[in-house]
C-alpha positions as CSV (number, residue, x, y, z in Angstrom):
1,M,0.0,0.0,0.0
2,P,-0.5,2.4,-1.7
3,E,-0.8,0.6,-5.1
4,L,-1.9,1.9,-8.4
5,P,-5.5,2.6,-7.6
6,E,-4.6,4.5,-4.4
7,V,-1.9,6.6,-6.1
8,H,-4.2,7.1,-9.1
9,T,-6.9,8.5,-6.7
10,M,-4.2,10.7,-5.0
11,V,-3.2,12.1,-8.4
12,E,-6.8,12.7,-9.5
13,Q,-7.4,14.8,-6.3
14,L,-4.1,16.5,-6.4
15,R,-4.2,17.6,-10.0
16,P,-7.1,20.3,-9.8
17,N,-5.5,21.7,-6.6
18,L,-1.9,22.0,-8.1
19,L,-2.1,22.7,-11.8
20,G,-1.4,26.3,-12.7
21,R,-0.4,27.1,-9.1
22,T,3.1,28.5,-8.3
23,V,5.1,27.1,-5.5
24,T,5.8,30.0,-3.1
25,G,7.6,28.0,-0.4
26,V,8.3,24.5,0.9
27,R,8.4,23.4,4.5
28,I,10.5,20.3,5.0
29,R,9.9,18.8,8.4
30,D,11.7,15.6,7.7
31,R,14.7,15.7,5.4
32,F,15.2,12.0,5.7
33,L,12.6,11.6,2.9
34,L,14.6,13.6,0.3
35,K,16.8,11.3,-1.9
36,N,19.7,12.7,-3.9
37,T,18.9,16.4,-3.0
38,T,19.0,18.7,0.0
39,P,16.2,20.8,1.5
40,R,18.0,23.9,0.0
41,A,18.5,22.4,-3.4
42,Y,14.9,21.2,-3.5
43,R,13.6,24.6,-2.6
44,V,15.8,26.3,-5.3
45,G,14.5,23.8,-7.8
46,V,10.7,24.3,-7.3
47,V,10.0,27.6,-5.5
48,G,8.8,30.3,-8.0
49,K,7.9,27.8,-10.7
50,Q,4.4,27.1,-11.9
51,I,3.2,23.5,-11.8
52,T,2.5,22.4,-15.3
53,D,1.7,18.7,-14.9
54,V,0.6,16.2,-12.3
55,R,0.6,12.6,-13.3
56,R,1.0,9.0,-12.3
57,S,3.5,6.3,-13.5
58,G,2.9,3.0,-11.9
59,K,3.0,3.7,-8.1
60,W,4.8,7.0,-8.4
61,I,3.5,10.5,-8.4
62,L,5.1,13.0,-10.8
63,I,4.8,16.8,-10.5
64,E,6.3,19.1,-13.2
65,H,7.6,22.5,-12.2
66,G,8.0,24.8,-15.3
67,R,9.0,22.6,-18.2
68,S,12.1,20.9,-17.1
69,I,12.0,20.0,-13.3
70,W,10.1,17.2,-11.8
71,T,9.1,16.2,-8.2
72,L,9.0,12.3,-8.0
73,I,7.1,11.0,-5.0
74,Q,7.1,7.3,-4.0
75,P,4.5,6.9,-1.2
76,R,5.6,3.3,-0.5
77,M,3.8,1.9,2.5
78,T,2.2,4.7,4.3
79,G,2.6,7.9,2.2
80,G,-0.4,10.2,1.5
81,F,-1.5,13.8,1.1
82,Q,-3.7,16.2,3.0
83,I,-5.0,19.4,1.1
84,G,-5.5,22.8,2.5
85,A,-4.3,22.6,6.1
86,N,-1.8,25.3,7.2
87,R,-1.1,23.6,10.5
88,A,0.9,20.4,10.2
89,P,-1.3,17.3,10.2
90,R,-0.3,14.2,12.0
91,Y,2.8,12.7,10.3
92,G,3.0,15.8,8.0
93,R,6.5,15.6,6.6
94,V,6.6,18.2,3.7
95,C,4.4,21.1,2.8
96,W,4.2,22.8,-0.5
97,Q,2.9,26.4,-0.2
98,L,0.9,27.7,-3.2
99,D,0.1,31.2,-4.5
100,Q,-3.7,30.2,-4.8
101,S,-6.2,28.2,-2.8
102,P,-5.8,25.7,-1.4
103,H,-2.5,27.3,-0.5
104,Y,-1.1,24.3,1.4
105,V,-0.6,20.6,0.3
106,W,1.0,18.2,2.8
107,Y,2.8,15.0,2.2
108,T,2.1,12.7,5.2
109,D,4.0,9.4,6.1
110,L,3.6,7.5,9.3
111,R,6.6,5.2,8.7
112,R,8.8,7.7,7.0
113,I,9.8,5.2,4.2
114,G,8.4,7.2,1.2
115,V,10.8,9.0,-1.1
116,I,10.8,12.5,-2.7
117,M,13.2,13.3,-5.5
118,L,14.1,16.3,-7.6
119,L,14.8,15.4,-11.2
120,T,15.4,16.9,-14.6
121,A,13.3,15.7,-17.5
122,E,16.2,13.7,-18.8
123,Q,16.8,12.1,-15.3
124,L,13.1,11.2,-15.0
125,C,13.0,9.5,-18.4
126,S,16.1,7.5,-17.7
127,L,14.7,6.4,-14.2
128,L,11.3,5.4,-15.7
129,A,13.1,3.4,-18.5
130,E,15.2,1.6,-15.9
131,K,12.6,0.9,-13.2
132,H,9.3,0.7,-14.8
133,G,7.6,-1.6,-17.2
134,P,4.3,-1.0,-19.0
135,D,1.6,0.6,-16.8
136,A,-0.6,-2.1,-15.3
137,L,-3.8,-0.2,-16.0
138,S,-3.3,-0.5,-19.7
139,V,-1.2,-3.6,-20.0
140,D,-2.2,-6.0,-22.9
141,A,-1.8,-9.7,-23.3
142,R,1.1,-9.4,-25.9
143,S,3.2,-7.1,-23.6
144,L,2.4,-9.2,-20.5
145,T,3.4,-12.4,-22.3
146,R,6.6,-11.0,-23.6
147,R,7.7,-9.8,-20.1
148,L,6.6,-12.9,-18.1
149,R,7.2,-15.8,-20.3
150,R,11.0,-15.9,-19.7
151,T,10.9,-15.8,-15.8
152,T,10.5,-18.9,-13.6
153,S,9.4,-16.8,-10.7
154,P,6.0,-17.4,-9.1
155,I,3.4,-15.4,-11.1
156,K,2.5,-13.3,-8.2
157,A,6.0,-12.4,-7.4
158,A,6.6,-11.5,-11.1
159,L,3.6,-9.3,-11.2
160,M,5.0,-7.3,-8.2
161,K,8.3,-6.5,-10.0
162,Q,7.9,-2.9,-11.1
163,E,10.4,-3.3,-13.9
164,L,8.2,-5.9,-15.4
165,I,4.7,-4.4,-14.8
166,A,4.4,-1.0,-13.1
167,G,1.6,-0.6,-10.4
168,L,0.8,-3.9,-8.9
169,G,1.5,-4.8,-5.3
170,N,0.2,-7.5,-2.9
171,I,-3.5,-6.7,-3.0
172,Y,-4.2,-6.3,-6.6
173,S,-1.9,-9.1,-7.9
174,E,-3.8,-11.5,-5.7
175,E,-7.1,-10.1,-6.8
176,A,-6.2,-10.3,-10.5
177,L,-4.9,-13.9,-10.3
178,F,-8.1,-15.0,-8.6
179,R,-10.2,-13.3,-11.3
180,A,-8.1,-15.1,-14.0
181,G,-8.3,-18.5,-12.2
182,I,-4.5,-18.8,-11.8
183,R,-2.6,-20.0,-8.7
184,P,-0.2,-17.3,-7.4
185,D,2.7,-19.8,-6.9
186,R,2.8,-21.1,-10.5
187,P,5.9,-20.3,-12.4
188,A,5.1,-17.3,-14.7
189,N,6.5,-19.2,-17.8
190,T,4.0,-22.0,-17.5
191,L,0.9,-20.0,-18.4
192,D,-0.6,-20.6,-21.8
193,P,-1.7,-18.0,-24.2
194,A,-5.3,-18.1,-23.1
195,E,-4.2,-17.7,-19.4
196,Y,-2.0,-14.7,-20.3
197,R,-5.0,-13.1,-22.0
198,R,-7.3,-13.7,-19.0
199,L,-4.7,-12.4,-16.6
200,A,-4.2,-9.1,-18.7
201,R,-7.9,-8.6,-18.8
202,A,-8.3,-9.3,-15.1
203,I,-5.5,-6.9,-14.1
204,R,-7.2,-4.0,-16.1
205,E,-10.6,-4.9,-14.7
206,V,-9.7,-5.1,-11.0
207,L,-7.5,-2.0,-11.2
208,S,-10.3,0.0,-12.9
209,Q,-12.9,-1.2,-10.3
210,A,-10.6,-0.4,-7.5
211,I,-10.1,3.2,-8.9
212,A,-13.8,3.6,-9.1
213,Y,-14.0,2.8,-5.3
214,Q,-11.0,5.1,-4.6
215,G,-8.7,2.2,-3.5
216,T,-8.6,-0.1,-0.5
217,S,-8.4,1.1,3.2
218,F,-7.5,-1.2,6.0
219,R,-5.4,1.0,8.3
220,D,-3.5,4.0,7.1
221,Y,-4.6,4.9,3.6
222,R,-6.9,7.8,3.1
223,T,-7.5,9.8,0.0
224,A,-6.1,13.4,-0.3
225,E,-9.6,14.5,0.8
226,G,-9.5,12.5,4.0
227,R,-11.8,9.7,2.9
228,R,-11.4,5.9,3.1
229,G,-11.3,3.8,0.1
230,Q,-14.1,1.3,-0.4
231,F,-12.7,-1.6,-2.5
232,Q,-12.0,-3.7,0.6
233,E,-15.6,-4.5,0.5
234,L,-15.2,-6.4,-2.8
235,L,-12.0,-8.2,-2.2
236,C,-12.2,-11.9,-3.0
237,V,-9.0,-13.4,-1.6
238,Y,-6.7,-10.8,0.0
239,Q,-6.7,-11.1,3.8
240,R,-9.7,-13.5,3.6
241,A,-8.0,-16.7,4.8
242,G,-10.6,-19.1,6.3
243,Q,-13.6,-17.2,4.7
244,P,-15.7,-18.8,2.0
245,C,-14.7,-18.1,-1.6
246,R,-17.2,-15.7,-3.1
247,R,-17.3,-17.9,-6.2
248,C,-17.3,-21.5,-5.0
249,G,-17.7,-21.3,-1.3
250,S,-14.4,-23.2,-0.5
251,P,-12.3,-21.7,2.3
252,I,-9.7,-19.3,1.2
253,E,-6.2,-20.5,2.0
254,R,-3.0,-18.6,2.6
255,M,0.8,-19.5,2.2
256,K,4.1,-18.0,2.1
257,M,6.0,-18.2,-1.1
258,P,9.4,-17.3,-2.7
259,G,9.7,-13.8,-4.0
260,V,7.1,-12.2,-1.6
261,I,9.0,-11.6,1.6
262,N,7.2,-11.3,5.0
263,R,3.7,-11.4,3.5
264,Y,1.1,-14.2,3.1
265,T,-0.4,-14.9,-0.2
266,H,-4.1,-15.7,-0.4
267,F,-5.9,-17.9,-3.0
268,C,-8.8,-20.2,-3.6
269,P,-7.6,-23.8,-4.0
270,R,-10.5,-24.7,-6.0
271,C,-10.9,-21.7,-8.4
272,Q,-7.3,-21.2,-9.1
273,H,-5.1,-23.7,-10.9
């Protein structure tokens, strides 16, 4: 958490509040989050520049200042935003002050493991090419097949590798595999063409539906407007061990598997093969 649907929701709520505004100041209450830059260098890079783009790439948030400088934010486990508060919210780490309403946008992070970077356009393109595969929201069967058929990693672990497919994490890889009827521990290169097609379609469908419900909230995640996501009400396997499968009624099982460290993997033993 947050995965693609949560980050997509953040960006959709940030965009109308940031586009066209000029950054007039930056409060940095936790310099630990800055990577490859300093508080002074970051302020010099963004203050006085108009925000010209706000977009998402996989699980990253990209904010363009002028036409050549970008802020890259990786929320990782507990990163999020709060819009409009002058006073620092709980776990508020960085605040962008703007020349127009809402005037203040805070980045919050309970565990302090998110990352904020300042990049040139060239550096951003290079980083995306190195770290990101195709965006999971638009991945097609041909691209999925080309990227997964050469790896013997369990299919769930392969889906979570951002350099192969950008945007999936623990929750939505499990949900997509359930919808496609594929066991998460199967080697990725054992899928046949029909299974790759089902999986590509399931990935797009589950992500689109999760975006419509503004993501999944269990503990920390809230939208930039302070609301809980609602997709947890529709989960079929994730964190449902012992509960009946919504499709066949069999108990959902969980296991630990290679490539997914310190996390259980959930699946239906009857519906997934």
